[in-house]
N, C-alpha and C positions, 0 to 999 in steps of 0.2 A: 521758365528757364530751361533750355535744352541741355541734356546731359548725355555724355558718351562715356561708357565705362571701359577701361582697359586694366589688365591685371599685371602687376609687377611683383617679383619674388625678392625676398631679402634673405640674409644669412640666418635669420631666426626661424623657428619652427612655424611661425604664423605666416600666412600669405596675406599681403596687403593689397587692397584694391584702390586704385587711384581713380577718382571720378573727375572727369574734365567738365567743368561747368562754365559755360560761356555766358557772361552777363548780357542782360537785355534781350535774351532769347535769340541772339545772333549765332550763326554758325561760324566755326573756325575757318580762317583763311588758310591757304596752303602753307604760308609761312608759320602760322600758329601751330600747325600740325607737326612741325619739325622742331620741337622744343627739347632742350636738354633736360633729362630727368633730374629731379631734385636728389641730392646725394643721400645715401643710406646712412642710418645711425646718427642723424643730427638732432633728433628729438631728445629733450631732457628725460623722456620716459623710455628711452632706448639705451640706458647706461650700459647694460651688459653687452649689447652689440657694439656700442661706440668704443668701449675699452678693448675690443678684440679686433678692430679693423683700423687701417691707416686712412682715416678720413682726409687728413691733410694732403696725402699723396694724390687723392682724387681731386681735391681742390686745385692743386698745382697743375695737374694734367688739364683740367678744364680751363683754368686761368691762362695757361700757356696758349691754348688754342684761341681763346678770346683775344689775348694780347696780339697774337700774330694777325688775326683778322682786322683788329683796329689799326695796327700799324700799316697793314696792307691797304687800308682805306685812307691812309694819309693822316690819321689822327696822331697827335703828339701829346695830348693831355689825357692820361689814362688812370682811372681810379679802380683799385682793387680793394674790396671790403668783405671780410668774412670773420667768423669766430675762430681765432687762432688756437684756442685751448681744447677744441673738440678732438676726440680720438686718442687711442693709445691707453696705456694702463693708468695714466694720470688725467684722463679726460675730464674736462670741466665744462659745464653749460653756463648759461647766463644766470642761473640760480645758485651757483656755487661761489664760494669765496675765492678771490684771487686778487693779486695786486698788479701794479703797473710793471714791476720788474719781471714777473712771470710772463706777462703779455708781451713785453719787449723782447724777452729771450726767445719766445716762440716765434715771433715775427722775424727775428734775426735768423733763426734756424730755418724757417720756412723759405726765406729769400735765398739763403745760402744753397738750398737744394733746388730752388727754381733757376738760379743763374746758369748752372751747367746745361740746362735743357736748351739754352740758346746757342751754346758754343759749337754746335754742329754746323752752324751757318757762318760762312766766312766773315760777313760784315760785323759779327759780334765777337770774333776772336781777337787775340793779340791785345788784350786790355781794352777793347772797345766797349765792353759791357762794364759799367761802373756800378759798384755797390756803394750807395751813399747812405752812411749811417747818421743818426741824429747827433752823435757826439763822439769824441775821440776814444773814450773808454769802451764804447760798444764796438767800435772799429777794431780796437786792440783785442778785445775778447774774441771777436769773430775770427781774426787772423790766427790767434792761438789755437782756437778750438777746431777750425776747419783748415788744416794744414796741407791737405792733398793738392796735387798739381792741378786737378780738374777745377778746384776752387780758386787757386792762385792765378789762373788764367784771366780772371776778372780783375778789375782795378778796385782796390780798397781805398775809400776816402770818406770824407764827412761833408755835411752841408757847409760848414765853415770853410773848409779847404777849397771847395768848389767855388763858393761865393767870393772868397778873397782872391782866388786865382783868375777870375774871369769877369768880375763885375766892377764897374766904376763906382767908387764909394765903398766897396767892400761889404763885409759881413755886418749884418744888423745884430749886434750882440745882446743877449739877455742881460737883465740887471744882475750885477755881481760877478759876471763871468770875466770881465776885464780885470777886476781885482784879484780873482783867483789865478788868472793867467799870469799876471804880473808877479804875484807871490811865488808861483811855481818857478818862474824864471829867476827870481831873486834867490830862492833857496838853492837852485841848481848851480849858481855861481859860474865859474869857469867851465864847468862840465855841461852847461846848457840847462835846458828845462828839467825841473825835478820830477815831472810826470804826475803832478797832482791831479790833472784832468785826463791823464792817459799818456801812453807812450807815443811820442811823435814819430818814432820809427815805424809804427804800424801803418802810416800813411804812404801810399805809393806816389811816385813822382808824376804828377799830371802832365808836366811838360814833356816827359819822355814818351808817354803813350799817345799824346796828341788828342784830337777831339774824340768825344764819345759818340757811339751810335745808339746807345741805350742807357738810360738812367733808371736804376731800381732804387727808389727812395724809401727807406725803411722807417715806418711809424714816425713821420715828422709831426711835431706839435702835440700829438696825443699823449698826455701825461708829462710832456716836456714843455719847454718855453714856447709861447705863441710866436716868437720871432722865427721859429723854424718855418712856419707857413709864409711869413713875409720873405724870407730868404729863398724859398723855393720859387717864388715869382721872379726874384732877381736872377736866379739861375736860368730860368726859362727865357727871360728876355735877352740874356746874353747869348743863348744858343737855341733859338726858336725852332730849329729843325730837328733837334734831338728829342726823341720820344721820352717823356717823363712818366714813369709808372710809379704811382704813389700807393704804397702797400699799408693798409690799415692806418691811414692818416686822420681818421675821425673827421672826414670832410663834411659829413652831415651837420656836425656842430658848427663848422666854419660857415657853410652855406646857409644854415638855418638861423643865423643871428644869435647864437648862444653867447657870443662875446660882444657886449655893448660897445657901440661906436664911441661913446664918450670916454670909455676907459681904454679902448684898444683902437685908436684911430688909424694906425698904420695897417693893422690887420683888416679892419673894415674896408679900407680903400682897395684891398686886393680882391674882395669877394666877387663883385659883379664883373670886373674886368679880367679876372683870372680864374678863380676857383669854380665859378659857376659854368665855366666852359669845359670842365673835365667830363669825360664820358665814363659812366659806370659800366665797366667792361666785364668784370666778374664781381657780382654783388649778391651776398647772402646775409640777410638780416633777420634775426628772430623777433617775433612779436608775442607779447603776453600781456593782455589787457582785457578787462571786463569778463574774466573767466574763460577766455579763449586763447588758444595757442596757434601760432602759424609762422609763415615766412614770406618775405619779399625776396624774389630771386630773379636774377638776370644774367645771361651769358651773351655778350655781344657776338653777332649783330641781332640776336633774337629780341622779341618783345619782353615785357615784364610779366612775371608770373606771381600771382597771389595764391599761396598754398595754405590750407587749413589742416591742422592736426586733429583728426577725430580719434580721441583716445577712449577706448572701451576695455573692460576686463575680459580676458579670455576664459576658457573653461576651468583654468587653474587659478584664476583670480589675479593673474599678472596683466599688466597694461599691454594692450595691443594698439599699435599706432597705424592709422590709415591716413595717408597723405591725400588730401582732396584739392585738386586744382580748381580754385574758385573763379578766377578770371585771368584773362590774358590781355595786356594793355600796351599800346604803342608808347604812351607817355607814363612816366613814373607817377604813381599815386602818392598822395600825402599820407602821413601817419594816420590821421583820423579816417581817411578813406579806406586804408587797409584794415583798420580795426572794425569799421562798419561792415566791410565785406566778410570778415571772419565771423562776426556776430551773426550776420544774416545766414551764413552757411551753417552755423551751429544750430540756429533756430529752425531752418528749413529741414535739417537732417532729422530733428526730433519730430 
């Protein structure tokens, strides 16, 4: 296997060397030589570094560039997937304990900071960028917590509101939600909805802003009802030219058959005709299996990168992380293929 070594520095005292290893002995093509570097501080062995840098800001910067490129190429089904809890004083890796609420809060905040980066372009101004939350309570919280004018220029709404407002047949409601909604209206009496599911006033009037030019859909389905994924397809069918950017929607589970067709027939029907057509535009997934650690990384329109973490002790006994580029692929590798590549890289290094 041919190798080419390049040196990259990090904020730590150690210097990390990234080895570019191209599978099957082939040389990198020109497009492969123009790869986005894997972000700093993402390794679970770099906790001191990750707690002192804004990893998520780097993710947003790279994701924005990738989204712009995808939309520029006419794509309307765009997937963004990354670890939302990495970075900052409360940084957490895949090995730390966290719950769905923490994850949802981080995805909400990440998207709130992403939205203004589009507002310098006229087509995304005046409410044409829609922040689509998985439920009314999240929409309410976001509007309360992000009150500045630069955030309010976007339209705040939910999957339910968009689906009910544009789709024949309306919203596909999760089990029990109609009961709670009815109870909330009953308790509100003459004053209207009692707000058990959230404050209806948090929703912007979709008729006033007109059609959207960008949908930022925040964590649909992941930790919530599977109907979110079903309703996303309904939204896209009603407005097929609107770019839909799904942020940490756990689409690997949807596309990979995690939900059996016999129990989730409506969701299963959407997979081939809708979800498998999404482009992984900014994708960063950790792997830890068979004693090896690494990443699958892609920034559109670049190819896929498989990166191995070579973790060794430095002279002080602290972990030193070397990111090794194992292979560059035009097609996304399977989970088993990534693990095999990482294991081979580890064995070859020894």
